[in-house]
N, C-alpha and C positions, 0 to 999 in steps of 0.2 A: 285648633285646626279641624278636628273631628266634628267638634260641635257645629262649625260653621258649614261643613259639609253635609251634616244631617239636616240642618235648616235648610239649605240651598235644595237639597234633594226632595226634602218633603214639599217644598214650594214648588217643586217643577212637576210633582205628581197630578194628575188629573182629578183625583178625588179630595184630596186634603188641602192642597194650595195653600193659600195664605192662611185660611182658617185653621188649619193644623200648624203650621210653621211657626207663625207669631207667637200664640200662646207656649208652644214649645220652648221657643228661645226665651221669653221672659220668665215664665213660670219655672221651667226646668233648668235652664242655665243660667239664669240671673242677668240676662242682657238687658240694656236699656231699651226702651220701646223704639227709639230712632234707629239704632242698630238693627234690632229684630226686623223692623220694617225694610230698611234698606237691603238687607242680606235676602229677606223673603222675596221682595219684588225683583230683585236681580234673579233669583232662582225661578221665579215664575216666567220671567222673559225668555231665559235660557232657551228653551225648546223651540221657540218661534221660528228662528232661521231654518231649523231643520225640517220643520213642518211645511214651511213655505217651499223650501227647495224641493221636497217630496211631492209636492202637489201635481207636478207634471207627470211623474211616474204613475200616480194613482189615477189621473185623468186617463192616461193611455190604457190602463188595465181595465177601468170601468166601461170606457167606450167600445170595448172589444164584443160586449152582449148588446144585443137590441134594446133590452129593458135599461141597461146602464147607459147607453147613448140616449135613449129618450128622457132618462131622469136627468142626465147632466145638461141636456138642451133646455128641458124646463127649469132647472135650477139657474143657469146662466140668464135666461129670458127674465125669469122673476128677479134676479138681481139688477138687471137693466132697468125695469121699470120702477125698483125702489130705490 
């Protein structure tokens, strides 16, 4: 269980992600590549709902400043064009 949480947690970190979690699971813990990939991908996907849920909060804070508001409008317009 501790090994699973370690792989899951490392996969969720922005710097190491799957590049660190999969080798750790296979080389250090002796997992099969399929199990390592499955747990690492799930750990990598876990933060996404929290990040999406927090986007509205971040938008409100950024739009309070003139620069942040302009940056946000530029970003949204660029997203619409592409």
